[in-house]
C-alpha positions as CSV (number, residue, x, y, z in Angstrom):
1,M,17.6,13.2,5.8
2,L,14.2,13.5,7.3
3,A,14.5,10.1,9.0
4,V,17.5,11.2,11.0
5,Y,15.8,14.4,12.2
6,L,12.7,12.4,13.2
7,S,14.7,9.7,15.1
8,P,14.4,11.6,18.4
9,V,10.6,11.6,18.0
10,Y,10.7,7.8,17.4
11,I,12.8,7.3,20.5
12,L,10.6,9.5,22.7
13,L,7.4,7.7,21.6
14,N,8.9,4.3,22.4
15,L,10.1,5.6,25.8
16,Y,6.5,6.7,26.4
17,I,5.1,3.2,25.6
18,L,7.9,1.5,27.5
19,R,7.4,3.6,30.7
20,W,3.6,2.9,30.5
21,L,4.2,-0.8,30.0
22,L,6.5,-1.0,33.1
23,R,4.1,1.0,35.2
24,W,1.2,-1.3,34.2
25,M,3.3,-4.5,34.9
26,N,4.2,-3.1,38.3
27,T,0.5,-2.9,39.2
28,C,-0.3,-6.4,38.0
29,S,2.1,-8.4,40.2
30,S,4.9,-7.9,42.7
31,H,7.0,-10.2,40.6
32,F,7.5,-7.4,38.1
33,H,9.1,-5.2,40.8
34,R,12.3,-7.3,40.4
35,K,15.1,-5.5,38.6
36,G,16.0,-8.7,36.6
37,I,12.6,-9.0,35.1
38,K,12.4,-5.3,34.4
39,A,15.8,-5.5,32.6
40,C,14.5,-8.4,30.5
41,V,11.4,-6.4,29.5
42,I,13.6,-3.4,28.5
43,V,16.0,-5.6,26.5
44,V,13.1,-7.3,24.6
45,Y,11.4,-4.0,23.9
46,S,14.6,-2.3,22.8
47,F,15.2,-5.3,20.4
48,L,11.8,-4.9,18.8
49,A,12.1,-1.1,18.6
50,L,15.5,-1.4,16.9
51,T,14.6,-4.1,14.3
52,L,13.8,-1.3,11.8
53,L,17.3,0.0,12.0
54,T,18.9,-3.5,12.3
55,G,17.1,-4.7,9.2
56,F,18.1,-1.6,7.3
57,L,21.8,-2.0,8.2
58,L,22.1,-5.8,7.8
59,P,23.2,-7.1,4.3
60,G,20.8,-9.2,2.3
61,G,20.1,-12.7,3.6
62,W,17.6,-14.5,5.9
63,L,18.6,-12.5,9.0
64,G,18.1,-9.2,7.2
65,R,14.7,-10.3,5.8
66,L,13.6,-11.5,9.3
67,M,14.6,-8.2,10.9
68,K,12.8,-6.2,8.3
69,L,9.7,-8.3,8.6
70,I,9.7,-7.9,12.4
71,G,10.3,-4.2,12.0
72,N,7.4,-3.8,9.7
73,Y,5.1,-5.5,12.1
74,W,6.5,-3.5,15.0
75,L,5.5,-0.2,13.2
76,G,1.9,-1.3,13.2
77,V,2.0,-2.5,16.8
78,M,3.6,0.7,17.9
79,L,1.0,2.9,16.1
80,Y,-2.0,1.2,17.7
81,A,-0.3,1.0,21.1
82,L,0.3,4.7,21.0
83,L,-3.3,5.5,19.9
84,V,-4.8,3.2,22.5
85,I,-2.6,4.3,25.4
86,A,-2.9,8.0,24.6
87,A,-6.7,7.7,24.4
88,A,-6.7,5.9,27.8
89,D,-4.4,8.5,29.4
90,L,-6.5,11.3,28.0
91,V,-9.8,9.8,29.4
92,R,-8.3,9.3,32.8
93,M,-6.9,12.9,32.8
94,I,-10.3,14.3,31.8
95,L,-12.0,12.4,34.5
96,R,-9.6,13.6,37.1
97,K,-10.2,17.2,36.1
98,M,-14.0,16.8,36.3
99,A,-16.3,15.9,39.1
100,Y,-15.6,12.2,38.4
101,H,-12.3,12.3,40.3
102,R,-13.2,9.4,42.6
103,F,-14.3,7.3,39.6
104,A,-11.0,8.0,37.9
105,Q,-9.2,6.8,41.0
106,K,-11.2,3.5,40.9
107,L,-10.0,3.0,37.3
108,K,-6.9,1.1,38.4
109,L,-4.0,1.1,35.9
110,S,-4.0,-2.7,36.1
111,Y,-7.5,-2.9,34.6
112,V,-7.0,0.0,32.2
113,G,-3.7,-1.5,31.0
114,A,-5.3,-4.9,30.5
115,V,-8.0,-3.3,28.3
116,C,-5.3,-1.4,26.3
117,V,-3.3,-4.5,25.7
118,I,-6.3,-6.5,24.6
119,V,-7.5,-3.7,22.2
120,T,-4.1,-3.2,20.7
121,A,-3.6,-7.0,20.2
122,A,-7.1,-7.3,18.7
123,L,-6.4,-4.4,16.2
124,C,-3.0,-5.8,15.2
125,I,-4.0,-9.5,14.9
126,G,-7.3,-8.6,13.2
127,G,-5.4,-6.3,10.8
128,A,-2.8,-8.9,10.0
129,V,-5.5,-11.5,9.2
130,N,-7.6,-9.0,7.2
131,A,-4.6,-8.0,5.1
132,R,-4.2,-11.6,3.8
133,V,-7.7,-11.9,2.4
134,I,-8.1,-10.5,-1.1
135,R,-11.6,-9.4,-1.9
136,T,-13.3,-8.5,-5.2
137,T,-14.9,-5.1,-5.8
138,D,-17.2,-4.5,-8.8
139,Y,-17.8,-1.3,-10.7
140,D,-20.1,-0.7,-13.7
141,V,-19.3,2.3,-16.0
142,T,-20.8,3.4,-19.3
143,V,-18.6,5.0,-22.0
144,D,-20.4,7.0,-24.6
145,K,-18.3,5.7,-27.5
146,Q,-18.3,2.6,-29.7
147,A,-15.5,0.1,-29.7
148,D,-15.8,-1.4,-33.2
149,G,-18.3,-4.2,-32.5
150,I,-17.9,-5.0,-28.8
151,Q,-20.5,-3.7,-26.4
152,K,-18.8,-4.8,-23.2
153,L,-15.3,-5.0,-21.8
154,K,-14.4,-6.6,-18.5
155,I,-11.3,-5.2,-17.0
156,V,-9.7,-6.5,-13.8
157,L,-7.7,-3.7,-12.1
158,T,-5.1,-4.5,-9.5
159,A,-2.3,-2.4,-8.0
160,D,0.3,-2.0,-5.2
161,L,1.4,-5.7,-5.1
162,H,4.6,-4.5,-3.2
163,L,6.3,-7.8,-3.9
164,G,9.0,-8.2,-1.3
165,Y,9.3,-8.6,2.4
166,N,5.5,-8.8,3.0
167,T,3.9,-10.0,-0.2
168,G,5.0,-13.1,-1.9
169,C,4.0,-16.3,-3.7
170,H,1.0,-17.2,-1.4
171,E,-0.6,-13.8,-2.0
172,M,0.0,-13.9,-5.7
173,E,-1.5,-17.3,-6.0
174,Q,-4.6,-16.1,-4.3
175,M,-4.7,-12.9,-6.5
176,V,-4.3,-14.9,-9.8
177,R,-7.0,-17.3,-8.8
178,K,-9.4,-14.5,-8.2
179,I,-8.5,-12.7,-11.4
180,N,-8.9,-15.8,-13.5
181,A,-12.3,-16.6,-11.9
182,Q,-13.6,-13.4,-13.5
183,K,-12.6,-14.5,-17.0
184,P,-11.4,-10.9,-17.8
185,D,-10.9,-9.4,-21.2
186,L,-8.1,-7.2,-20.0
187,V,-5.9,-7.1,-16.8
188,V,-4.1,-4.0,-15.7
189,I,-1.6,-3.4,-12.9
190,A,-1.5,0.2,-11.8
191,G,2.0,0.4,-10.4
192,D,4.0,-0.5,-7.3
193,I,4.6,-4.0,-8.4
194,F,7.8,-4.2,-6.4
195,D,8.7,-2.9,-2.9
196,N,11.9,-1.0,-3.9
197,E,14.3,-3.9,-3.5
198,Y,14.5,-6.7,-6.0
199,E,16.5,-8.7,-3.5
200,A,13.4,-8.7,-1.3
201,L,11.6,-11.1,-3.6
202,D,11.3,-14.5,-1.9
203,H,11.2,-16.7,-5.0
204,P,11.5,-14.7,-8.2
205,K,11.2,-17.7,-10.5
206,R,8.1,-19.0,-8.8
207,L,6.6,-15.6,-8.7
208,I,7.2,-15.2,-12.5
209,S,5.5,-18.6,-13.0
210,I,2.5,-17.6,-10.9
211,L,1.9,-14.3,-12.6
212,K,2.4,-15.9,-16.0
213,G,-0.7,-17.9,-15.2
214,I,-3.0,-14.8,-15.4
215,E,-5.6,-15.5,-18.2
216,S,-6.8,-12.5,-20.2
217,K,-8.2,-12.1,-23.7
218,Y,-6.2,-9.0,-24.5
219,G,-3.3,-9.5,-22.2
220,V,-1.8,-8.1,-19.0
221,Y,-0.4,-4.5,-18.9
222,A,1.2,-2.4,-16.2
223,C,2.7,1.0,-15.4
224,Y,5.4,1.6,-12.9
225,G,4.7,3.3,-9.5
226,N,6.9,5.2,-7.1
227,H,8.1,2.0,-5.4
228,D,9.2,0.3,-8.6
229,I,12.7,1.7,-8.3
230,E,15.8,0.5,-6.5
231,E,16.4,2.5,-3.3
232,K,16.8,1.9,0.4
233,I,13.9,2.6,2.7
234,L,13.8,3.0,6.5
235,A,10.3,3.3,8.1
236,G,8.9,4.8,4.9
237,F,11.8,7.2,4.3
238,T,14.1,6.9,1.3
239,F,17.8,7.1,1.3
240,G,20.3,7.7,-1.5
241,G,21.3,10.4,-3.8
242,R,18.9,13.3,-3.5
243,H,19.6,14.8,-7.0
244,E,20.3,11.5,-8.6
245,K,17.6,10.0,-10.8
246,K,16.4,6.8,-9.3
247,E,15.4,4.0,-11.6
248,S,14.2,0.4,-11.6
249,D,16.6,-2.5,-11.1
250,P,17.0,-3.9,-14.7
251,R,16.0,-7.3,-13.2
252,M,12.6,-5.8,-12.4
253,D,12.0,-5.1,-16.1
254,I,13.2,-8.6,-17.0
255,F,10.9,-10.1,-14.4
256,L,7.8,-8.4,-15.9
257,D,8.8,-9.5,-19.4
258,K,9.2,-13.2,-18.3
259,A,5.9,-13.0,-16.5
260,G,4.1,-12.0,-19.6
261,I,3.3,-8.5,-18.4
262,T,3.6,-5.6,-20.9
263,L,5.1,-2.5,-19.2
264,L,3.8,0.7,-20.8
265,R,6.4,3.5,-20.4
266,D,4.5,6.7,-21.1
267,E,3.1,5.1,-24.2
268,K,-0.1,4.0,-25.8
269,I,-1.3,0.8,-27.4
270,L,-4.3,0.4,-29.7
271,I,-5.8,-3.0,-28.6
272,D,-7.4,-5.0,-31.3
273,N,-8.1,-1.7,-33.2
274,R,-11.0,-1.2,-30.7
275,F,-9.7,0.9,-27.8
276,Y,-6.6,2.7,-26.5
277,L,-4.7,1.8,-23.4
278,Y,-2.1,4.3,-22.1
279,G,0.4,3.7,-19.3
280,R,1.7,6.7,-17.5
281,P,4.9,6.6,-15.5
282,D,4.9,7.8,-11.9
283,L,4.5,11.6,-11.4
284,H,7.6,11.9,-9.2
285,R,9.7,8.9,-10.3
286,P,9.0,8.5,-14.0
287,G,11.5,5.7,-14.4
288,R,14.2,4.4,-16.8
289,G,14.7,6.5,-19.9
290,I,12.0,9.1,-19.0
291,E,13.1,12.4,-17.7
292,V,9.7,14.2,-17.6
293,R,6.4,12.4,-18.2
294,K,4.0,13.6,-20.9
295,S,1.3,16.0,-19.9
296,A,-2.4,14.9,-19.9
297,K,-2.9,16.7,-23.2
298,E,0.1,15.0,-24.8
299,V,-1.3,11.6,-23.6
300,T,-4.2,11.8,-26.0
301,D,-2.4,13.6,-28.9
302,G,-2.5,11.6,-32.0
303,M,-5.3,9.3,-30.8
304,D,-8.6,8.8,-32.6
305,Q,-10.9,10.2,-30.0
306,E,-13.8,8.4,-31.5
307,K,-12.4,5.3,-29.9
308,P,-12.5,4.7,-26.1
309,I,-9.4,5.9,-24.2
310,I,-8.3,4.1,-21.0
311,V,-5.4,5.5,-19.0
312,L,-3.4,3.5,-16.4
313,D,-1.8,5.9,-13.9
314,H,-0.4,4.9,-10.5
315,E,-1.4,8.0,-8.6
316,P,-4.9,9.5,-9.0
317,K,-3.6,13.0,-10.0
318,E,-4.5,15.4,-12.8
319,L,-8.0,14.1,-13.0
320,E,-9.4,17.4,-14.4
321,E,-6.6,17.6,-17.0
322,L,-7.1,14.0,-18.1
323,S,-10.9,14.5,-18.4
324,E,-10.4,17.7,-20.5
325,A,-7.9,15.8,-22.7
326,G,-10.6,13.3,-23.7
327,V,-9.8,10.3,-21.5
328,D,-12.8,8.1,-20.8
329,L,-11.6,5.8,-18.0
330,D,-8.7,6.5,-15.6
331,L,-7.5,3.6,-13.4
332,S,-5.2,4.1,-10.4
333,G,-3.9,2.8,-7.1
334,H,-1.1,4.2,-4.8
335,T,-3.3,5.4,-1.9
336,H,-4.0,1.9,-0.3
337,D,-7.1,3.7,1.0
338,G,-4.9,4.7,3.9
339,Q,-4.2,1.0,4.7
340,M,-4.6,1.3,8.5
341,F,-7.2,3.5,10.3
342,P,-6.9,6.4,10.8
343,G,-4.8,6.6,7.6
344,N,-7.9,6.3,5.5
345,L,-9.2,9.6,7.0
346,V,-5.9,11.3,6.1
347,T,-5.8,10.1,2.5
348,R,-9.2,11.6,1.9
349,L,-7.7,15.0,2.5
350,M,-4.8,14.3,0.2
351,W,-6.5,13.2,-3.0
352,E,-9.7,14.3,-4.8
353,N,-10.5,10.6,-5.1
354,S,-8.5,8.6,-2.6
355,Y,-10.5,5.4,-3.1
356,G,-13.4,4.1,-5.1
357,Y,-15.3,5.8,-7.9
358,L,-15.4,9.4,-9.1
359,K,-16.8,10.9,-12.2
360,K,-14.9,13.9,-13.5
361,G,-16.7,15.5,-16.4
362,D,-17.2,12.6,-18.9
363,M,-14.3,10.6,-17.4
364,H,-14.7,7.8,-14.9
365,N,-11.9,7.5,-12.3
366,I,-11.5,4.3,-10.2
367,V,-8.9,4.0,-7.4
368,T,-8.2,0.6,-5.9
369,S,-6.8,0.0,-2.4
370,G,-4.5,-2.6,-3.9
371,V,-3.5,-6.1,-3.1
372,G,-0.3,-5.7,-1.0
373,V,0.8,-3.4,1.8
374,F,3.6,-0.9,2.5
375,G,5.3,-1.3,5.9
376,P,3.2,-3.2,8.4
377,Y,1.4,-6.3,7.0
378,M,-1.9,-5.0,8.4
379,R,-5.1,-3.6,7.1
380,V,-7.5,-2.0,9.6
381,G,-10.6,-0.3,8.2
382,T,-9.5,-1.1,4.6
383,K,-9.3,-4.2,2.4
384,A,-7.0,-5.8,0.0
385,E,-8.8,-6.1,-3.3
386,I,-8.9,-6.6,-7.0
387,C,-11.4,-4.5,-8.9
388,V,-13.7,-5.8,-11.7
389,V,-14.6,-2.9,-14.0
390,N,-17.5,-3.8,-16.3
391,V,-17.4,-1.2,-19.1
392,Q,-20.4,-0.8,-21.3
393,F,-19.9,1.0,-24.7
394,Q,-22.8,2.8,-26.4
């Protein structure tokens, strides 16, 4: 298991932060020289660093939920503490090597440390606040086909709800309000509705009631993503049978049905005899009853290609193949737009379109950064959003 092999790296990084923290505190006040105070700092820090493992090992219940929530936040704090401290140490080291040695000496650790703590806190608190605000992003696309009498179609695209330890009733109420304010013709959810564990849902019945309140002329449809399966996760790494096929908890499927959300399992639906909607299963975890998902060419086989074809696909992959197969509009999520800087720089290297709009041949591809989060409940340099896709037929 990769998480086991990387655990020494996690320990070393935390020791680096802890050592720096103790050195900084020593320069701030003589009170921090006392062994008792140092021991308290080490104990508190160790507790925070171990919440990831504690939450993973604890059985379900309020204590396990609390540990997982703290552990998720700790990942974000640790990331930015590392980046800020490493940057500060690098600047001081460069100044020492250059002709600014005296200036570097004047940069006392107490002052530098205070700046590092303030910057880290600002990034984490700002990121936590930003993640809780769902924004609306608009796109206008033109499809060169007719849809039997309708000239326009307003689609609201959402994805990556990650219902569980971070996202719950409050966020879903906000999302549903914003969706309904658009008066959509069609609402689609591009996967990762759940966050791997059904038990992580805070109030399933209330969540069902909230999602059932989505108002849409043609209904609400979804496809499953890579997190819509039951499996244990520790700091982003999965555990369980390696060769065993992982599937959704049956309660997840029942949840969607009760919430009035139609799950498309590698299948199409002809809506009002006007346009097609196809829901693709996840590329790597196709889900219950599906061993291998259909190819892009098989997706459009048997369709009347005179009608508009819309595909819902969790991960923005196989764009060239879908375009060549005759798809007009491909809607995706999965990437979170990197969620936390500098993650958004990394995702741009991993996907042809990691966020926003891309035209591939005659096909329009739109990738949303999603509503929820994975891991730390923070967004830095990205936004939580729903996307309003105004489709014009001609």
